Backbone of each chain as ProteinMPNN parsed JSONL, in Angstrom:
{"seq_chain_A": "MSVMFINLFEVPAGRDEAFRALWQQVNTYMQGQPGYQGHRLHRALGGDARYRYANVVTWESAEAWQSGHDDGFRELVRQPGWREFPNTPALYEVVDSNQPATQARA", "coords_chain_A": {"N_chain_A": [[6.542, -25.419, 34.932], [9.764, -24.298, 35.674], [11.0, -23.171, 38.774], [12.888, -21.186, 41.246], [14.818, -21.647, 43.536], [16.201, -19.77, 46.207], [18.737, -19.383, 48.638], [20.022, -17.826, 51.256], [22.968, -17.197, 53.138], [24.237, -16.868, 56.368], [27.647, -16.566, 57.176], [30.173, -16.531, 59.338], [33.244, -14.498, 58.982], [36.191, -16.242, 58.184], [35.26, -18.765, 58.553], [34.611, -20.246, 56.129], [35.471, -22.661, 55.245], [34.542, -24.481, 57.127], [31.924, -24.122, 56.225], [31.278, -24.539, 53.616], [31.999, -27.443, 53.722], [30.027, -28.592, 54.655], [27.913, -27.623, 53.173], [28.651, -28.897, 50.897], [27.969, -31.474, 51.267], [25.39, -31.377, 51.513], [24.416, -30.453, 48.991], [25.304, -32.386, 47.457], [23.96, -34.502, 47.706], [21.221, -33.349, 47.129], [21.46, -32.864, 44.524], [20.923, -35.436, 43.337], [18.323, -35.909, 43.566], [15.19, -36.138, 42.012], [14.153, -33.838, 39.389], [15.866, -31.793, 40.111], [17.711, -29.213, 38.72], [19.849, -27.453, 38.423], [22.569, -25.388, 39.945], [24.039, -22.472, 41.292], [26.557, -21.383, 43.476], [26.984, -18.638, 45.146], [29.576, -16.352, 46.353], [30.172, -13.482, 48.496], [32.024, -10.814, 47.622], [32.9, -8.492, 49.227], [33.706, -8.485, 52.612], [31.787, -7.625, 54.248], [29.009, -8.438, 53.604], [25.94, -9.215, 54.347], [24.705, -11.566, 54.012], [27.047, -13.911, 53.381], [27.129, -16.109, 51.717], [25.206, -17.126, 48.78], [22.961, -19.315, 47.487], [21.524, -20.337, 44.356], [19.305, -22.101, 43.14], [17.904, -24.325, 40.172], [14.917, -25.71, 40.253], [12.759, -28.312, 38.567], [9.925, -27.997, 39.264], [7.706, -26.596, 41.835], [6.711, -28.761, 42.971], [8.476, -30.731, 42.884], [10.619, -29.394, 43.832], [9.672, -29.488, 46.829], [9.275, -32.138, 47.342], [11.692, -33.017, 46.929], [13.173, -32.154, 49.492], [13.388, -34.22, 51.256], [13.471, -36.791, 53.965], [16.179, -37.718, 53.976], [17.481, -35.54, 53.211], [16.692, -33.57, 55.397], [17.927, -35.033, 57.482], [20.623, -34.589, 57.022], [20.633, -31.569, 57.531], [20.253, -31.389, 60.015], [22.3, -31.828, 61.3], [24.738, -30.529, 64.058], [26.817, -28.652, 63.413], [25.39, -26.986, 61.636], [24.261, -25.215, 62.843], [25.517, -22.979, 63.301], [25.385, -21.414, 61.324], [23.216, -19.538, 59.903], [20.202, -19.599, 57.787], [18.422, -18.357, 55.107], [16.021, -19.085, 53.367], [13.884, -19.259, 50.22], [11.372, -19.627, 48.287], [11.18, -19.052, 44.65], [9.87, -17.178, 41.566], [11.053, -16.413, 37.92], [10.262, -13.245, 37.077], [11.033, -11.297, 35.65], [13.202, -10.963, 32.829], [16.105, -10.354, 30.897], [17.502, -12.319, 30.041], [17.448, -15.164, 27.795], [15.063, -17.595, 28.924], [16.012, -20.408, 28.695], [18.72, -20.393, 29.756], [18.371, -20.702, 32.272], [18.354, -23.26, 33.078], [19.699, -26.595, 33.635]], "CA_chain_A": [[7.274, -24.207, 35.297], [10.805, -24.089, 36.438], [11.296, -22.493, 39.849], [14.117, -20.835, 41.743], [15.111, -21.846, 45.018], [17.138, -18.822, 46.816], [19.091, -19.723, 50.143], [20.896, -16.86, 51.719], [23.628, -18.279, 54.355], [25.139, -16.315, 57.156], [28.931, -17.287, 57.351], [31.063, -15.574, 59.754], [34.399, -14.479, 58.113], [37.062, -17.257, 58.415], [34.314, -20.03, 58.93], [34.295, -20.68, 55.088], [35.91, -24.081, 54.976], [33.467, -25.433, 57.592], [30.45, -23.88, 55.719], [31.454, -25.389, 52.422], [32.146, -28.686, 53.596], [28.496, -28.904, 55.239], [27.04, -27.291, 52.185], [28.776, -29.589, 49.892], [27.545, -32.763, 51.741], [23.64, -31.275, 51.317], [24.279, -29.992, 47.521], [25.806, -33.414, 46.443], [22.546, -34.951, 47.87], [20.117, -32.688, 46.47], [21.787, -32.947, 42.899], [20.534, -36.854, 43.115], [16.888, -35.542, 43.68], [14.199, -35.893, 40.535], [13.798, -32.437, 39.345], [16.85, -30.762, 40.564], [18.258, -28.493, 37.203], [21.262, -26.841, 38.542], [22.713, -24.303, 40.985], [25.177, -21.51, 41.607], [26.841, -20.934, 44.763], [27.558, -17.236, 44.983], [30.235, -16.078, 47.882], [30.308, -12.199, 48.461], [33.435, -10.555, 47.217], [33.337, -8.026, 50.347], [33.636, -8.92, 53.708], [30.503, -6.788, 55.01], [27.988, -8.503, 53.339], [24.85, -9.664, 55.551], [24.795, -13.054, 53.417], [28.457, -14.169, 52.563], [26.881, -17.073, 50.372], [23.722, -17.136, 48.202], [22.685, -20.356, 46.472], [20.517, -20.029, 43.558], [19.197, -23.365, 42.353], [16.7, -24.32, 39.585], [14.229, -26.858, 40.193], [11.616, -28.51, 37.469], [8.414, -27.378, 39.589], [7.408, -26.198, 43.122], [6.522, -29.959, 43.849], [9.868, -31.318, 42.716], [11.262, -29.114, 45.072], [9.258, -29.651, 47.986], [9.658, -33.41, 47.437], [13.394, -33.164, 47.216], [13.516, -32.036, 50.605], [12.727, -35.115, 52.265], [13.985, -37.27, 55.183], [17.406, -37.683, 53.907], [18.054, -34.047, 53.104], [16.787, -33.339, 56.708], [18.672, -35.643, 58.472], [21.843, -33.69, 56.983], [20.812, -30.102, 57.774], [20.125, -31.599, 61.377], [24.023, -31.908, 61.884], [24.815, -29.482, 64.745], [27.528, -27.895, 62.499], [24.887, -26.055, 60.628], [23.681, -24.005, 63.915], [26.92, -21.562, 63.078], [25.269, -20.774, 59.73], [21.85, -19.32, 59.951], [19.895, -19.405, 56.447], [16.992, -17.424, 54.831], [15.327, -19.703, 52.096], [12.51, -19.114, 49.653], [10.901, -20.368, 46.673], [11.087, -17.66, 43.513], [9.804, -17.333, 39.839], [11.398, -15.475, 37.442], [9.183, -12.314, 36.542], [11.461, -10.363, 34.443], [14.73, -10.942, 32.668], [16.617, -9.977, 29.378], [18.434, -13.623, 29.469], [16.727, -16.394, 27.574], [14.678, -18.603, 29.623], [16.714, -21.881, 28.897], [19.852, -20.312, 30.677], [18.101, -20.815, 33.796], [18.476, -24.799, 32.991], [20.903, -27.169, 33.418]], "C_chain_A": [[8.324, -24.344, 35.881], [10.596, -23.178, 37.698], [12.582, -22.202, 40.309], [14.071, -20.776, 43.265], [16.54, -20.678, 45.598], [17.281, -19.262, 48.084], [20.29, -19.063, 50.422], [21.661, -17.379, 52.987], [24.364, -16.938, 55.005], [26.319, -16.731, 57.901], [29.611, -16.246, 57.961], [32.585, -15.499, 58.992], [35.462, -15.505, 58.959], [36.338, -18.738, 58.951], [34.235, -20.735, 57.436], [34.528, -21.978, 54.817], [34.655, -24.714, 55.524], [32.302, -25.272, 56.832], [30.296, -24.639, 54.44], [31.457, -26.758, 52.783], [30.504, -29.229, 54.022], [27.662, -28.969, 54.012], [27.229, -28.363, 51.137], [28.342, -31.264, 50.046], [25.761, -32.689, 50.933], [23.62, -31.136, 49.877], [24.444, -31.342, 46.817], [24.414, -34.278, 46.398], [21.53, -34.656, 47.271], [20.387, -32.882, 44.689], [21.054, -34.588, 42.364], [19.082, -36.744, 43.347], [16.265, -35.333, 42.203], [14.101, -34.617, 40.422], [14.803, -31.381, 39.456], [17.574, -30.406, 39.091], [19.68, -28.086, 37.641], [21.155, -25.827, 39.68], [23.711, -23.652, 40.446], [25.255, -21.185, 42.738], [27.448, -19.59, 44.593], [28.465, -17.157, 46.491], [30.563, -14.444, 47.491], [31.809, -11.814, 48.322], [33.853, -9.623, 48.577], [33.078, -8.956, 51.637], [32.443, -8.592, 54.63], [29.348, -7.382, 54.787], [27.1, -9.353, 54.523], [24.997, -11.232, 55.505], [26.152, -13.232, 52.764], [28.401, -15.318, 51.396], [25.154, -16.999, 50.257], [23.81, -18.387, 47.21], [21.659, -20.214, 45.841], [20.32, -21.27, 42.912], [17.843, -23.453, 41.843], [15.97, -25.683, 39.618], [13.11, -26.848, 39.093], [10.336, -28.003, 37.664], [8.671, -27.409, 41.299], [7.453, -27.781, 43.963], [7.673, -30.888, 43.742], [10.623, -30.929, 43.83], [11.04, -29.247, 46.434], [9.555, -31.345, 48.431], [11.123, -33.652, 47.567], [13.728, -33.074, 48.506], [13.133, -32.99, 51.666], [13.606, -35.702, 53.467], [15.527, -37.308, 55.187], [18.117, -36.331, 54.027], [17.593, -33.439, 54.929], [17.442, -33.832, 57.787], [20.241, -35.029, 58.312], [21.859, -32.396, 57.369], [20.368, -30.308, 59.381], [21.598, -31.556, 62.344], [24.021, -30.323, 62.797], [25.869, -28.374, 64.457], [26.514, -26.634, 61.845], [24.332, -24.754, 61.699], [24.638, -22.718, 63.752], [26.109, -20.842, 62.063], [23.714, -20.637, 59.363], [21.46, -19.118, 58.347], [18.583, -19.071, 56.331], [16.601, -18.298, 53.468], [14.01, -19.066, 51.611], [12.525, -19.354, 48.351], [10.696, -19.119, 45.601], [10.278, -18.296, 42.346], [10.451, -16.475, 39.253], [10.566, -14.536, 36.666], [9.699, -11.353, 35.391], [12.961, -10.495, 34.026], [15.096, -10.786, 31.193], [17.485, -11.357, 28.968], [17.449, -14.598, 28.762], [16.163, -17.37, 28.57], [15.607, -20.032, 29.977], [17.942, -21.756, 29.549], [19.614, -20.665, 32.003], [18.04, -22.405, 33.908], [19.627, -25.514, 32.861], [21.124, -27.567, 32.047]], "O_chain_A": [[8.051, -24.614, 37.051], [9.811, -22.264, 37.448], [13.494, -22.892, 39.854], [13.425, -20.02, 43.989], [17.715, -20.915, 45.321], [16.29, -19.549, 48.756], [21.393, -19.451, 50.036], [21.01, -17.967, 53.85], [24.955, -16.108, 54.314], [26.223, -17.184, 59.041], [29.738, -15.16, 57.395], [33.0, -16.52, 58.442], [35.514, -15.525, 60.189], [36.899, -19.593, 59.636], [33.771, -21.875, 57.472], [33.712, -22.515, 54.068], [33.84, -25.321, 54.829], [31.584, -26.266, 56.724], [29.288, -25.307, 54.215], [30.775, -27.42, 52.0], [30.02, -30.272, 53.582], [26.917, -29.902, 53.713], [26.257, -28.78, 50.507], [28.39, -32.09, 49.135], [25.169, -33.477, 50.195], [22.692, -31.767, 49.369], [23.871, -31.539, 45.746], [23.869, -34.66, 45.362], [20.815, -35.547, 46.814], [19.503, -33.008, 43.842], [20.736, -34.815, 41.197], [18.569, -37.862, 43.284], [16.723, -34.541, 41.379], [13.925, -34.059, 41.506], [14.65, -30.253, 38.987], [17.966, -31.338, 38.388], [20.627, -28.555, 37.009], [20.122, -25.463, 40.243], [24.275, -23.983, 39.403], [24.271, -20.691, 43.288], [28.439, -19.482, 43.871], [28.13, -17.748, 47.518], [31.095, -14.136, 46.425], [32.695, -12.467, 48.874], [34.956, -9.842, 49.078], [32.371, -9.963, 51.639], [32.194, -9.248, 55.642], [28.449, -7.086, 55.574], [27.618, -10.01, 55.426], [25.275, -11.988, 56.436], [26.365, -12.725, 51.663], [29.209, -15.488, 50.483], [24.255, -16.885, 51.09], [24.618, -18.436, 46.282], [20.656, -19.944, 46.502], [21.168, -21.584, 42.076], [16.842, -23.025, 42.419], [16.435, -26.665, 39.038], [12.577, -25.812, 38.697], [9.619, -27.613, 36.743], [9.547, -28.041, 41.89], [7.952, -28.025, 45.062], [7.771, -31.809, 44.553], [11.17, -31.685, 44.633], [11.968, -29.159, 47.237], [9.945, -31.722, 49.536], [11.595, -34.494, 48.33], [14.599, -33.862, 48.876], [12.654, -32.666, 52.752], [14.487, -34.959, 53.9], [16.15, -36.994, 56.2], [19.081, -36.073, 54.747], [18.489, -32.851, 55.535], [17.557, -33.245, 58.863], [20.994, -34.978, 59.285], [22.961, -31.897, 57.594], [20.131, -29.263, 59.987], [21.835, -31.348, 63.534], [23.502, -29.279, 62.4], [25.871, -27.326, 65.102], [26.938, -25.498, 61.629], [24.07, -23.605, 61.343], [24.329, -21.587, 64.127], [26.211, -19.616, 62.01], [23.095, -21.45, 58.677], [22.276, -18.539, 57.63], [17.708, -19.346, 57.151], [17.133, -17.871, 52.443], [13.208, -18.486, 52.343], [13.43, -19.305, 47.518], [9.93, -18.221, 45.947], [10.055, -19.492, 42.161], [10.614, -15.471, 39.947], [10.126, -14.947, 35.593], [9.042, -10.809, 34.503], [13.856, -10.167, 34.805], [14.279, -11.137, 30.342], [18.032, -11.504, 27.876], [16.442, -14.77, 29.449], [17.04, -18.05, 29.103], [15.832, -20.551, 31.07], [18.435, -22.797, 29.985], [20.519, -20.909, 32.802], [17.614, -22.811, 34.99], [20.515, -25.168, 32.083], [22.185, -28.102, 31.723]]}, "seq_chain_B": "MSVMFINLFEVPAGRDEAFRALWQQVNTYMQGQPGYQGHRLHRALGGDARYRYANVVTWESAEAWQSGHDDGFRELVRQPGWREFPNTPALYEVVDSNQPATQARA", "coords_chain_B": {"N_chain_B": [[36.543, -11.338, 34.841], [33.33, -12.19, 35.228], [30.904, -10.68, 37.632], [28.21, -11.161, 40.296], [26.074, -9.558, 41.083], [23.785, -9.062, 43.504], [20.466, -8.348, 44.88], [18.174, -7.889, 47.552], [14.679, -7.322, 48.074], [12.693, -5.984, 50.18], [9.103, -6.127, 50.115], [6.145, -5.13, 50.988], [3.119, -7.092, 51.105], [0.914, -6.92, 48.721], [1.794, -4.276, 47.456], [2.993, -4.537, 45.029], [2.916, -3.38, 42.536], [3.458, -0.908, 42.827], [6.316, -1.184, 43.641], [7.234, -2.374, 41.332], [7.108, -0.474, 39.224], [9.024, 1.538, 40.152], [11.267, -0.103, 39.93], [11.427, -1.004, 37.604], [12.204, 1.511, 36.213], [14.88, 2.057, 36.99], [16.052, -0.641, 36.534], [15.922, -0.179, 33.578], [17.58, 1.903, 33.024], [20.142, 1.052, 34.262], [20.537, -1.097, 32.437], [21.56, 0.277, 30.221], [24.088, 0.849, 30.928], [27.49, 0.462, 30.313], [29.077, -2.682, 30.546], [26.794, -4.095, 31.61], [25.269, -7.029, 31.642], [23.24, -8.661, 32.353], [20.065, -9.667, 33.744], [17.834, -11.435, 36.489], [14.832, -11.08, 37.794], [13.498, -11.994, 40.369], [10.229, -13.337, 41.979], [8.704, -14.266, 44.964], [7.334, -16.995, 45.638], [5.742, -17.547, 47.793], [3.816, -15.927, 50.046], [4.995, -15.332, 52.451], [7.731, -14.684, 52.718], [10.654, -13.36, 53.349], [12.089, -11.603, 51.859], [10.577, -10.146, 49.263], [11.334, -9.679, 46.62], [14.01, -10.637, 44.465], [17.075, -9.706, 43.138], [19.083, -10.703, 40.335], [21.87, -9.92, 39.094], [24.397, -9.757, 36.258], [27.341, -8.639, 35.864], [30.154, -7.398, 33.994], [32.597, -6.923, 35.529], [33.751, -6.025, 38.573], [34.543, -3.637, 38.591], [33.029, -2.329, 36.412], [30.473, -2.792, 37.594], [30.755, -0.769, 39.875], [31.316, 1.599, 38.514], [28.847, 1.852, 37.045], [26.759, 2.437, 38.787], [26.314, 5.185, 39.023], [26.0, 9.259, 39.15], [23.352, 9.18, 37.471], [21.982, 6.68, 38.332], [21.925, 7.147, 41.372], [20.236, 9.265, 41.355], [17.87, 8.196, 40.409], [17.327, 6.199, 42.638], [16.859, 8.032, 44.95], [14.465, 8.955, 45.091], [11.404, 9.596, 47.011], [9.592, 7.302, 46.908], [11.006, 4.8, 46.944], [11.924, 4.427, 49.82], [9.804, 2.577, 51.117], [10.902, 0.549, 50.227], [12.952, -1.54, 51.403], [16.319, -2.556, 50.757], [18.636, -4.851, 50.488], [22.081, -5.186, 49.448], [24.722, -7.141, 47.555], [27.821, -7.616, 46.493], [28.91, -10.643, 44.471], [30.74, -13.646, 43.639], [30.601, -16.511, 41.615], [31.256, -19.533, 43.007], [30.637, -22.005, 42.837], [29.342, -24.354, 40.964], [26.991, -26.297, 38.737], [26.339, -25.693, 36.37], [27.17, -24.316, 32.844], [29.607, -21.759, 32.815], [28.924, -19.923, 30.804], [26.298, -19.471, 30.84], [25.644, -17.434, 32.364], [25.831, -15.435, 31.53], [24.466, -12.504, 29.266]], "CA_chain_B": [[35.812, -11.981, 35.584], [31.99, -11.699, 35.358], [30.474, -10.763, 38.984], [26.994, -11.133, 40.013], [24.948, -8.336, 42.063], [22.258, -9.639, 43.941], [19.919, -7.418, 45.523], [17.18, -8.387, 47.893], [14.183, -6.324, 48.315], [11.555, -6.259, 51.423], [8.143, -5.69, 49.341], [4.863, -5.568, 51.65], [2.227, -7.858, 50.095], [-0.04, -5.715, 47.733], [2.446, -3.207, 46.931], [3.969, -5.207, 44.18], [2.878, -2.679, 41.147], [4.612, 0.095, 43.374], [7.72, -1.528, 43.398], [7.702, -2.766, 39.896], [7.425, 0.547, 38.505], [10.177, 2.062, 40.431], [12.235, -1.063, 39.777], [11.571, -0.829, 36.028], [12.967, 2.944, 36.014], [16.212, 1.705, 37.674], [16.529, -1.354, 35.598], [16.015, -0.021, 32.279], [18.734, 2.629, 33.181], [21.185, 0.123, 34.302], [20.622, -1.937, 31.244], [22.215, 0.97, 29.299], [25.439, 1.14, 31.483], [28.697, -0.338, 30.264], [29.568, -3.76, 31.194], [25.626, -4.915, 32.37], [25.479, -8.262, 30.909], [21.795, -9.408, 32.157], [19.477, -9.647, 34.871], [16.595, -12.075, 36.519], [14.154, -10.445, 38.555], [12.549, -13.284, 41.126], [9.571, -12.792, 42.688], [8.468, -14.981, 45.787], [5.838, -17.617, 45.402], [4.911, -17.832, 48.784], [3.458, -14.441, 50.66], [6.009, -15.109, 53.958], [9.173, -14.62, 52.302], [11.414, -12.302, 54.164], [12.475, -10.775, 50.487], [9.863, -10.831, 48.321], [11.892, -9.918, 45.559], [15.374, -10.626, 44.517], [17.294, -9.204, 41.617], [20.233, -11.412, 40.307], [22.302, -9.225, 37.666], [25.334, -10.128, 35.816], [28.413, -7.46, 35.134], [31.351, -7.804, 33.41], [33.418, -6.759, 36.319], [33.4, -5.348, 39.736], [34.581, -1.985, 38.13], [31.795, -1.965, 35.453], [29.426, -2.788, 38.724], [30.837, 0.351, 40.435], [31.089, 2.586, 37.602], [27.57, 1.777, 36.631], [26.27, 3.178, 39.958], [26.605, 6.818, 38.774], [24.925, 9.789, 39.59], [21.872, 9.088, 37.257], [21.355, 5.633, 39.088], [21.554, 7.547, 42.698], [18.961, 10.356, 41.28], [16.736, 7.357, 40.859], [17.056, 5.657, 43.702], [16.839, 8.757, 45.642], [12.931, 8.839, 44.991], [10.82, 9.159, 48.266], [8.755, 6.157, 47.022], [11.882, 3.846, 47.435], [11.743, 4.323, 51.442], [9.005, 1.684, 51.376], [11.296, -0.79, 50.033], [14.494, -1.582, 51.925], [16.954, -3.282, 50.018], [20.073, -5.51, 50.986], [22.646, -5.48, 47.986], [25.971, -7.302, 47.722], [28.336, -8.189, 44.95], [29.358, -12.026, 44.679], [31.339, -14.42, 42.718], [30.298, -17.902, 41.558], [32.244, -20.366, 43.665], [30.591, -23.579, 42.621], [28.121, -24.618, 39.591], [26.777, -27.545, 37.672], [25.882, -25.167, 34.914], [28.391, -23.961, 32.06], [29.889, -20.438, 33.026], [28.306, -19.077, 29.497], [24.911, -19.388, 30.892], [25.537, -16.617, 33.305], [25.876, -14.279, 30.61], [23.568, -12.262, 28.651]], "C_chain_B": [[34.273, -11.59, 35.889], [31.647, -11.766, 36.841], [28.931, -10.956, 38.962], [26.586, -10.249, 41.212], [23.788, -9.275, 42.499], [21.611, -8.693, 45.038], [18.337, -7.726, 46.114], [16.222, -7.559, 48.337], [12.991, -6.711, 49.358], [10.304, -5.668, 50.509], [6.988, -5.965, 50.082], [3.854, -6.159, 50.426], [1.176, -6.576, 49.573], [0.608, -4.43, 47.318], [3.396, -3.582, 45.481], [4.272, -3.983, 42.873], [3.978, -1.343, 41.817], [5.686, 0.003, 43.073], [8.305, -1.702, 42.339], [8.042, -1.608, 39.072], [8.473, 1.362, 38.717], [11.435, 0.991, 40.036], [12.456, -1.046, 38.208], [12.569, 0.38, 35.72], [14.473, 2.458, 36.104], [16.741, 0.655, 36.642], [16.679, -0.919, 33.879], [17.137, 1.136, 32.236], [19.97, 1.977, 33.161], [21.615, -0.451, 32.995], [21.768, -0.991, 30.241], [23.785, 1.3, 29.629], [26.466, 0.142, 31.026], [28.979, -1.522, 31.059], [28.377, -4.672, 32.1], [25.484, -6.018, 31.15], [23.858, -9.084, 31.074], [21.38, -9.38, 33.649], [18.268, -10.945, 34.776], [16.198, -11.475, 37.766], [13.407, -11.542, 39.544], [11.745, -12.688, 42.033], [9.128, -14.057, 43.838], [7.278, -15.775, 45.562], [5.224, -17.497, 46.692], [4.725, -16.283, 49.802], [4.169, -13.966, 51.796], [7.506, -15.116, 53.654], [9.656, -13.411, 53.065], [11.971, -11.157, 53.101], [11.605, -11.217, 49.504], [10.01, -10.608, 46.751], [13.486, -9.943, 45.354], [15.854, -10.555, 43.236], [18.821, -9.953, 41.485], [20.854, -10.747, 38.722], [23.842, -9.656, 37.484], [26.308, -8.909, 35.357], [29.636, -8.126, 34.868], [32.686, -7.743, 34.486], [33.189, -6.142, 37.492], [33.565, -3.829, 39.594], [33.64, -1.541, 37.412], [30.68, -1.823, 36.484], [29.474, -1.27, 39.059], [30.636, 1.551, 39.595], [29.36, 2.68, 37.132], [26.792, 2.44, 37.49], [26.639, 4.515, 40.119], [25.762, 7.793, 39.4], [23.771, 9.705, 39.014], [21.218, 7.891, 37.88], [21.044, 6.285, 40.708], [20.485, 8.5, 42.423], [17.844, 9.383, 41.336], [16.451, 6.782, 42.158], [16.626, 6.42, 45.09], [15.426, 9.334, 45.633], [12.729, 8.554, 46.41], [10.153, 7.791, 48.291], [9.84, 4.87, 47.354], [12.162, 3.555, 48.84], [11.015, 3.067, 51.925], [9.311, 0.432, 51.188], [12.583, -1.119, 50.127], [14.784, -2.827, 51.061], [18.317, -3.82, 50.478], [20.794, -6.156, 49.875], [23.929, -5.976, 48.707], [26.51, -7.876, 46.507], [28.902, -9.831, 45.056], [30.163, -12.347, 43.448], [30.671, -15.736, 42.489], [31.349, -18.766, 41.895], [32.25, -21.844, 42.902], [29.099, -23.489, 41.773], [28.201, -25.792, 38.942], [26.344, -26.563, 36.338], [27.121, -24.448, 34.261], [28.363, -22.328, 32.828], [29.228, -19.35, 32.243], [27.125, -18.95, 30.013], [24.495, -18.215, 31.868], [25.476, -15.149, 32.535], [24.989, -14.043, 29.684], [23.614, -12.74, 27.193]], "O_chain_B": [[34.025, -10.734, 36.738], [32.007, -12.785, 37.431], [28.329, -10.941, 37.888], [26.997, -10.543, 42.334], [23.094, -10.036, 41.825], [22.277, -8.336, 46.01], [17.391, -7.803, 45.33], [16.698, -6.787, 49.17], [12.427, -7.799, 49.235], [10.563, -4.533, 50.107], [6.616, -7.13, 49.941], [3.81, -5.822, 49.243], [0.87, -5.534, 50.152], [-0.098, -3.544, 46.836], [4.332, -2.902, 45.059], [5.364, -3.713, 42.375], [5.04, -0.978, 41.311], [6.248, 0.821, 42.345], [9.479, -1.413, 42.108], [9.023, -1.602, 38.328], [8.974, 1.952, 37.76], [12.559, 1.465, 39.869], [13.574, -1.075, 37.694], [13.597, 0.217, 35.063], [15.169, 2.563, 35.094], [17.718, 0.932, 35.945], [17.535, -1.4, 33.137], [17.632, 1.222, 31.113], [20.811, 2.184, 32.286], [22.746, -0.351, 32.519], [22.682, -1.539, 29.625], [24.558, 1.855, 28.848], [26.298, -1.03, 31.363], [29.126, -1.37, 32.271], [28.628, -5.552, 32.923], [25.591, -5.775, 29.948], [23.378, -9.859, 30.247], [22.145, -9.134, 34.581], [17.816, -11.416, 33.732], [16.984, -11.33, 38.703], [12.363, -11.869, 38.979], [12.115, -11.788, 42.785], [9.336, -15.122, 43.257], [6.223, -15.199, 45.297], [4.007, -17.32, 46.652], [5.747, -15.703, 50.169], [4.177, -12.808, 52.211], [8.339, -15.581, 54.431], [8.86, -12.511, 53.334], [12.241, -10.01, 53.456], [11.682, -12.307, 48.937], [9.279, -11.047, 45.863], [14.178, -9.254, 46.104], [15.319, -11.135, 42.291], [19.649, -9.821, 42.388], [20.434, -11.002, 37.593], [24.503, -9.892, 38.495], [25.917, -8.232, 34.407], [30.061, -9.161, 35.382], [33.677, -8.442, 34.278], [32.116, -5.54, 37.437], [32.959, -2.971, 40.235], [33.263, -0.386, 37.611], [29.93, -0.854, 36.37], [28.565, -0.518, 38.706], [29.855, 2.438, 39.938], [28.851, 3.782, 36.928], [25.976, 3.173, 36.93], [27.18, 4.974, 41.126], [24.853, 7.408, 40.135], [22.844, 10.077, 39.734], [19.995, 7.928, 38.017], [19.993, 5.947, 41.254], [19.685, 8.597, 43.353], [16.925, 9.565, 42.134], [15.349, 6.917, 42.691], [16.192, 5.838, 46.083], [15.309, 10.355, 46.31], [13.373, 7.731, 47.06], [10.072, 7.137, 49.33], [9.401, 3.959, 48.055], [12.639, 2.451, 49.103], [11.408, 2.484, 52.935], [8.689, -0.563, 51.562], [13.351, -1.05, 49.167], [14.034, -3.743, 50.723], [19.111, -2.966, 50.871], [20.48, -7.232, 49.365], [24.311, -5.637, 49.827], [25.861, -8.487, 45.658], [29.428, -10.016, 46.153], [30.289, -11.611, 42.469], [30.04, -16.067, 43.493], [32.341, -18.81, 41.166], [33.179, -22.558, 42.523], [28.115, -22.77, 41.95], [29.263, -26.308, 38.595], [26.03, -27.138, 35.296], [28.019, -24.016, 34.985], [27.346, -21.816, 33.295], [28.977, -18.222, 32.666], [26.637, -17.944, 29.498], [23.322, -17.996, 32.169], [25.128, -14.056, 32.981], [24.524, -15.021, 29.099], [22.665, -12.517, 26.44]]}, "name": "protein", "num_of_chains": 2, "seq": "MSVMFINLFEVPAGRDEAFRALWQQVNTYMQGQPGYQGHRLHRALGGDARYRYANVVTWESAEAWQSGHDDGFRELVRQPGWREFPNTPALYEVVDSNQPATQARAMSVMFINLFEVPAGRDEAFRALWQQVNTYMQGQPGYQGHRLHRALGGDARYRYANVVTWESAEAWQSGHDDGFRELVRQPGWREFPNTPALYEVVDSNQPATQARA"}
């Protein structure tokens, strides 16, 4: 069963470029991991959102998601630049939808 | 341009049924609003997630989203039962994806 990983990022106004550069590094790495199926990075339209960025990622399974967050991943997110951008991550399953399940897959 | 509305819900463990009943009322109403394109309700797989539910909704435009949250909507969310389930809503646009844009639409 596909699972959804949602990660919410606190990004101060004006710091988008620095955030996006760090995020891109991690995302490029994760796309190469087995079981990674796709992502959508959302940016808030209003400046007052608590989480100005939200990444919604589809993984083949909870096991693939866990294995994908390996030493290479940890090395990337250990960079000091990330301290500026706290994140709130959690793993989910879709429990209600009026969209075909296949749309969640890459 | 389609926009994404993400709403994060704090739902105490064991209160899923009460939350889902309230959410279903609102969701049924919103599905009938012009410009509503689709949703996915996510439930956390772990019990320790800050937001145990996350709803990701696609709207045709920011204007449709705003108009859709009308008096009928406000009446539904004014019900006392909602006080138990704080929510964190924000409107987003997708700024990075490896999934075709059409997959975001119903």
